[in-house]
NULORO-792245 format. One line per 10 residues: number of its first residue (from 1); for each residue y, x, z of N, C-alpha, C. Coordinates in steps of 0.2 Angstrom, whole numbers, plus 5000, padded with zeros to 4 digits. Example, Ala and Ser with C-alpha at 12.3 -4.5 7.8 and 13.67 -1.06 7.14 Angstrom:
<sites>
1> 4972/5066/5039/4978/5062/5039/4984/5066/5039 ~ 4989/5064/5035/4995/5068/5036/5000/5064/5039 $
</sites>
This chain:
<sites>
1> 5135/5347/5509/5130/5343/5508/5130/5336/5504 ~ 5138/5333/5506/5137/5328/5501/5140/5330/5494 ~ 5143/5335/5492/5144/5338/5485/5136/5339/5482 ~ 5130/5341/5486/5125/5343/5483/5123/5335/5481 ~ 5122/5331/5485/5120/5325/5485/5123/5320/5478 ~ 5129/5322/5476/5134/5317/5474/5131/5323/5463 ~ 5129/5328/5466/5126/5332/5461/5121/5329/5459 ~ 5114/5330/5461/5107/5327/5463/5109/5321/5459 ~ 5112/5315/5462/5112/5309/5459/5113/5310/5452 ~ 5120/5312/5450/5121/5312/5442/5116/5317/5439 $
11> 5113/5319/5441/5108/5324/5436/5104/5318/5435 ~ 5103/5314/5439/5097/5310/5439/5097/5304/5435 ~ 5104/5302/5433/5108/5296/5428/5108/5300/5423 ~ 5108/5306/5422/5108/5310/5415/5099/5312/5413 ~ 5097/5312/5417/5090/5314/5416/5087/5308/5413 ~ 5087/5301/5416/5082/5296/5415/5084/5293/5408 ~ 5091/5291/5405/5092/5288/5400/5089/5295/5392 ~ 5087/5301/5395/5086/5305/5390/5077/5304/5390 ~ 5075/5305/5395/5069/5304/5394/5065/5297/5392 ~ 5068/5293/5394/5069/5284/5390/5069/5286/5380 $
21> 5073/5290/5379/5075/5290/5372/5069/5295/5371 ~ 5066/5301/5376/5061/5304/5371/5055/5298/5371 ~ 5054/5294/5374/5047/5290/5374/5047/5284/5370 ~ 5054/5283/5368/5056/5279/5360/5054/5283/5354 ~ 5058/5288/5353/5056/5294/5348/5049/5294/5348 ~ 5046/5294/5352/5037/5298/5353/5035/5289/5349 ~ 5036/5285/5351/5033/5278/5349/5035/5277/5343 ~ 5042/5279/5339/5042/5279/5332/5040/5283/5329 ~ 5039/5287/5331/5035/5293/5328/5026/5293/5326 ~ 5025/5288/5330/5017/5288/5327/5010/5283/5331 $
31> 5016/5281/5338/5011/5276/5342/5012/5269/5339 ~ 5006/5265/5339/5005/5258/5337/5007/5253/5341 ~ 5010/5248/5341/5011/5242/5345/5008/5236/5344 ~ 5006/5232/5348/5004/5226/5347/5007/5222/5350 ~ 5008/5214/5349/5011/5209/5350/5006/5202/5349 ~ 5005/5199/5354/5002/5193/5352/5006/5186/5352 ~ 5004/5183/5349/5007/5176/5347/5002/5170/5347 ~ 5000/5167/5353/4995/5162/5357/4989/5168/5360 ~ 4983/5163/5360/4978/5168/5362/4976/5173/5360 ~ 4976/5177/5363/4973/5186/5360/4972/5189/5367 $
41> 4967/5196/5364/4962/5200/5368/4962/5206/5365 ~ 4963/5211/5370/4964/5219/5366/4956/5221/5370 ~ 4953/5224/5368/4946/5225/5369/4944/5220/5376 ~ 4945/5214/5373/4940/5211/5379/4947/5208/5382 ~ 4952/5211/5385/4953/5209/5392/4961/5205/5387 ~ 4964/5198/5390/4970/5195/5387/4975/5199/5387 ~ 4980/5198/5381/4985/5201/5381/4991/5198/5380 ~ 4996/5198/5384/5001/5194/5385/5008/5194/5382 ~ 5008/5201/5381/5016/5203/5379/5014/5211/5375 ~ 5018/5215/5371/5018/5219/5368/5016/5225/5371 $
51> 5009/5229/5370/5008/5234/5371/5003/5239/5367 ~ 5002/5244/5369/5001/5250/5365/4994/5248/5363 ~ 4992/5255/5356/4986/5250/5352/4983/5260/5351 ~ 4978/5258/5352/4976/5267/5347/4969/5266/5345 ~ 4967/5272/5341/4962/5271/5336/4955/5269/5340 ~ 4951/5265/5336/4945/5262/5340/4945/5256/5343 ~ 4953/5252/5344/4952/5247/5349/4950/5242/5346 ~ 4950/5235/5349/4947/5229/5345/4951/5225/5348 ~ 4954/5220/5343/4960/5213/5344/4956/5208/5342 ~ 4957/5202/5345/4954/5196/5344/4959/5192/5345 $
61> 4959/5186/5337/4964/5181/5341/4959/5173/5341 ~ 4963/5170/5345/4960/5164/5345/4961/5155/5340 ~ 4961/5151/5341/4961/5148/5336/4969/5147/5337 ~ 4973/5145/5330/4981/5145/5329/4984/5149/5333 ~ 4981/5155/5333/4986/5161/5336/4984/5165/5332 ~ 4988/5171/5332/4991/5176/5328/4993/5183/5332 ~ 4991/5189/5328/4993/5195/5333/4995/5199/5327 ~ 5001/5203/5330/5004/5208/5325/5003/5215/5329 ~ 5002/5219/5323/5001/5227/5326/5006/5232/5318 ~ 5007/5235/5322/5016/5237/5321/5014/5245/5321 $
71> 5014/5249/5316/5014/5256/5316/5019/5258/5311 ~ 5020/5266/5312/5024/5269/5307/5023/5266/5299 ~ 5028/5263/5296/5026/5264/5289/5023/5255/5287 ~ 5020/5252/5290/5014/5249/5291/5015/5242/5296 ~ 5013/5237/5294/5011/5232/5300/5006/5226/5297 ~ 5000/5224/5301/4996/5221/5302/4995/5214/5305 ~ 4997/5209/5302/4996/5203/5304/4988/5201/5305 ~ 4985/5200/5311/4981/5196/5314/4980/5189/5314 ~ 4977/5187/5309/4977/5179/5308/4972/5176/5313 ~ 4972/5168/5314/4967/5166/5319/4959/5164/5318 $
81> 4957/5166/5322/4951/5167/5322/4949/5171/5320 ~ 4950/5178/5323/4947/5185/5319/4947/5190/5325 ~ 4940/5195/5323/4942/5200/5326/4941/5208/5322 ~ 4946/5212/5324/4947/5217/5321/4944/5222/5324 ~ 4946/5229/5322/4946/5236/5325/4950/5239/5319 ~ 4955/5242/5324/4961/5247/5323/4955/5253/5321 ~ 4959/5256/5318/4958/5263/5316/4962/5269/5315 ~ 4969/5266/5317/4974/5270/5315/4978/5270/5308 ~ 4974/5273/5302/4976/5272/5295/4972/5266/5292 ~ 4969/5262/5296/4965/5258/5294/4963/5252/5297 $
91> 4961/5246/5294/4959/5242/5301/4953/5238/5297 ~ 4946/5239/5301/4939/5234/5299/4940/5229/5304 ~ 4939/5223/5296/4939/5216/5299/4932/5213/5300 ~ 4930/5212/5306/4924/5211/5308/4923/5203/5304 ~ 4929/5199/5305/4928/5192/5305/4935/5189/5304 ~ 4936/5186/5301/4943/5182/5300/4948/5184/5295 ~ 4953/5186/5295/4958/5189/5290/4964/5193/5293 ~ 4967/5196/5289/4972/5200/5289/4978/5200/5284 ~ 4983/5201/5286/4990/5202/5280/4992/5208/5283 ~ 4991/5213/5277/4993/5220/5278/5000/5220/5273 $
101> 5004/5223/5276/5011/5226/5273/5010/5232/5276 ~ 5010/5237/5269/5011/5244/5270/5015/5249/5264 ~ 5018/5252/5267/5022/5260/5262/5019/5265/5264 ~ 5012/5266/5267/5009/5273/5270/5003/5273/5268 ~ 5001/5269/5265/4995/5268/5260/4988/5264/5265 ~ 4990/5262/5271/4984/5260/5274/4980/5254/5273 ~ 4975/5256/5272/4968/5251/5271/4966/5246/5276 ~ 4961/5241/5273/4958/5238/5277/4951/5239/5274 ~ 4945/5238/5278/4937/5235/5275/4934/5232/5280 ~ 4928/5229/5274/4923/5225/5280/4917/5224/5275 $
111> 4912/5227/5279/4906/5229/5276/4907/5235/5272 ~ 4903/5235/5266/4905/5240/5262/4912/5240/5256 ~ 4914/5236/5259/4922/5234/5253/4927/5237/5258 ~ 4930/5240/5252/4938/5243/5255/4944/5241/5250 ~ 4947/5241/5253/4953/5238/5249/4960/5243/5252 ~ 4963/5248/5246/4967/5253/5248/4974/5251/5243 ~ 4979/5252/5245/4983/5251/5240/4982/5257/5234 ~ 4987/5252/5227/4986/5258/5221/4992/5264/5221 ~ 4993/5262/5225/5000/5268/5226/5005/5268/5231 ~ 5008/5272/5233/5012/5273/5239/5019/5268/5238 $
121> 5019/5264/5234/5027/5261/5234/5023/5255/5240 ~ 5027/5251/5241/5027/5243/5248/5023/5239/5243 ~ 5017/5239/5249/5011/5234/5246/5010/5229/5251 ~ 5007/5223/5248/5006/5217/5253/4999/5215/5249 ~ 4994/5213/5255/4988/5211/5252/4985/5207/5259 ~ 4980/5201/5256/4976/5199/5262/4969/5199/5262 ~ 4966/5202/5267/4958/5201/5267/4955/5198/5270 ~ 4951/5195/5269/4946/5186/5272/4938/5190/5274 ~ 4935/5191/5279/4929/5191/5278/4926/5185/5283 ~ 4922/5181/5278/4920/5177/5281/4912/5175/5280 $
131> 4907/5174/5282/4899/5172/5280/4897/5177/5273 ~ 4899/5184/5276/4896/5188/5272/4899/5189/5264 ~ 4906/5186/5264/4907/5186/5258/4915/5191/5260 ~ 4920/5196/5254/4925/5198/5257/4929/5195/5252 ~ 4933/5191/5253/4938/5188/5248/4947/5195/5249 ~ 4949/5198/5244/4954/5200/5242/4961/5200/5238 ~ 4966/5196/5242/4972/5193/5238/4977/5199/5237 ~ 4978/5202/5230/4984/5206/5230/4989/5202/5230 ~ 4993/5202/5233/5001/5198/5236/5007/5204/5231 ~ 5007/5209/5232/5012/5214/5230/5009/5220/5229 $
141> 5008/5224/5222/5007/5227/5222/5000/5229/5220 ~ 4997/5233/5216/4989/5232/5213/4989/5236/5220 ~ 4979/5234/5219/4975/5237/5224/4968/5239/5222 ~ 4965/5245/5226/4958/5249/5223/4955/5246/5228 ~ 4949/5244/5224/4943/5239/5229/4938/5243/5226 ~ 4934/5245/5231/4930/5248/5232/4923/5245/5237 ~ 4916/5246/5232/4909/5242/5237/4905/5248/5239 ~ 4909/5254/5236/4907/5261/5239/4902/5263/5233 ~ 4899/5259/5229/4898/5261/5222/4903/5262/5216 ~ 4905/5259/5215/4910/5257/5211/4917/5255/5212 $
151> 4924/5257/5208/4930/5254/5211/4932/5249/5204 ~ 4937/5245/5206/4940/5239/5202/4946/5240/5204 ~ 4950/5238/5200/4959/5238/5201/4961/5230/5200 ~ 4963/5229/5205/4964/5221/5206/4972/5221/5204 ~ 4974/5218/5201/4983/5218/5199/4985/5212/5204 ~ 4993/5214/5204/4996/5210/5208/4996/5202/5205 ~ 4995/5200/5212/4993/5192/5209/4986/5190/5209 ~ 4982/5194/5207/4973/5192/5208/4971/5193/5213 ~ 4966/5190/5211/4960/5192/5218/4952/5192/5217 ~ 4948/5195/5222/4941/5195/5219/4938/5194/5226 $
161> 4933/5193/5226/4926/5191/5231/4921/5196/5230 ~ 4919/5198/5235/4912/5202/5236/4908/5201/5241 ~ 4901/5203/5240/4898/5203/5246/4900/5208/5249 ~ 4895/5205/5255/4899/5213/5262/4896/5219/5261 ~ 4888/5218/5258/4884/5223/5260/4880/5222/5253 ~ 4874/5229/5253/4871/5231/5247/4865/5227/5248 ~ 4863/5222/5245/4855/5219/5249/4851/5219/5243 ~ 4854/5224/5239/4847/5227/5233/4841/5230/5236 ~ 4841/5232/5241/4836/5238/5244/4832/5233/5248 ~ 4835/5229/5250/4832/5221/5253/4827/5217/5249 $
171> 4830/5217/5242/4827/5211/5238/4820/5213/5236 ~ 4814/5210/5236/4806/5211/5234/4806/5212/5226 ~ 4801/5216/5225/4803/5218/5217/4801/5214/5213 ~ 4801/5211/5208/4798/5206/5205/4791/5208/5203 ~ 4786/5204/5205/4779/5203/5202/4776/5207/5209 ~ 4777/5211/5214/4776/5215/5219/4773/5210/5224 ~ 4767/5211/5226/4763/5208/5231/4762/5212/5237 ~ 4765/5207/5243/4763/5210/5249/4758/5213/5250 ~ 4757/5218/5254/4748/5220/5256/4744/5215/5258 ~ 4747/5211/5263/4743/5205/5267/4742/5200/5262 $
181> 4744/5198/5258/4744/5193/5251/4739/5196/5249 ~ 4737/5204/5245/4731/5207/5242/4726/5207/5245 ~ 4726/5207/5253/4718/5208/5254/4717/5201/5256 ~ 4720/5195/5257/4719/5190/5258/4717/5187/5251 ~ 4718/5189/5244/4716/5186/5239/4709/5190/5237 ~ 4709/5197/5239/4703/5201/5236/4697/5198/5242 ~ 4699/5194/5248/4693/5192/5253/4693/5185/5249 ~ 4696/5181/5246/4692/5176/5242/4690/5178/5235 ~ 4692/5181/5231/4687/5184/5224/4681/5186/5227 ~ 4680/5189/5233/4671/5191/5235/4667/5185/5238 $
191> 4671/5180/5241/4669/5175/5241/4666/5169/5234 ~ 4671/5169/5232/4670/5165/5225/4662/5167/5221 ~ 4664/5175/5222/4657/5179/5219/4652/5176/5222 ~ 4651/5178/5229/4644/5176/5231/4642/5167/5230 ~ 4648/5164/5232/4644/5156/5229/4644/5158/5221 ~ 4647/5161/5217/4645/5161/5211/4636/5163/5209 ~ 4634/5168/5215/4626/5169/5212/4621/5165/5214 ~ 4622/5161/5218/4618/5155/5218/4615/5157/5225 ~ 4608/5152/5226/4605/5152/5233/4602/5160/5232 ~ 4600/5163/5229/4597/5168/5230/4603/5173/5235 $
201> 4608/5172/5232/4611/5177/5235/4614/5176/5242 ~ 4613/5168/5243/4615/5167/5251/4609/5169/5253 ~ 4602/5167/5251/4599/5168/5256/4596/5177/5259 ~ 4600/5181/5253/4599/5188/5252/4604/5191/5258 ~ 4610/5187/5258/4613/5188/5264/4612/5187/5271 ~ 4608/5180/5271/4606/5177/5277/4600/5182/5281 ~ 4597/5187/5276/4592/5190/5277/4594/5196/5280 ~ 4601/5200/5275/4604/5205/5278/4607/5204/5286 ~ 4609/5197/5287/4613/5196/5293/4608/5196/5299 ~ 4601/5195/5297/4596/5196/5302/4594/5202/5303 $
211> 4595/5207/5300/4592/5213/5300/4593/5217/5308 ~ 4586/5218/5309/4587/5223/5315/4587/5218/5321 ~ 4584/5210/5320/4583/5204/5325/4577/5202/5322 ~ 4571/5205/5322/4564/5202/5318/4563/5193/5321 ~ 4562/5190/5316/4559/5184/5318/4554/5180/5317 ~ 4548/5176/5318/4543/5173/5315/4545/5167/5311 ~ 4543/5171/5304/4543/5167/5300/4538/5161/5299 ~ 4533/5162/5302/4525/5158/5301/4523/5158/5307 ~ 4518/5153/5311/4515/5152/5316/4510/5155/5317 ~ 4507/5158/5309/4501/5161/5307/4500/5168/5308 $
221> 4504/5170/5304/4505/5178/5303/4512/5179/5308 ~ 4511/5184/5312/4515/5187/5316/4520/5191/5313 $
</sites>
């Protein structure tokens, strides 16, 4: 019995480190981790230490805080007062700023604007999304910036600022008059014409308005 007990203990000692190494290799191969530096939240829950993060998760940072997302070949620093969605191979900046470091082509987007490394070389850039405007700075390496309809290249050391949405469809066509205004204008024209017709037109209008309700015009004539 004692021999069996010793054998079982040694099997447990050997198997536990093996399982830990397997977990570590799995994390290194594809899992993403998040670490806060100050007040930060993961899916609305305060996060105070390193934690796993998955595609679809939302992270948020408070004032004078930051949060770092690490994945294979890429690192994302979420700066203060920011709300960011982690999408695995990309991040969506709902509000605030992120600083990207990637050798895997990891991209960032805000609204209709997307910033993608122009090559597979190590690339660093910053994306800021505030008040409907998106500013992208190419810190190291060139970027391809798209607004959904056209793509431009932002060389290293340069920056670009674009709107986060296409407002063309929402803008009124020059010279067009809304239907309500057309009806109002038509009513005004009719009234003006009636006034220009003189007293006869007014009398006729009064007579027509009284049709179907006869009234005595003279005390002599019934």
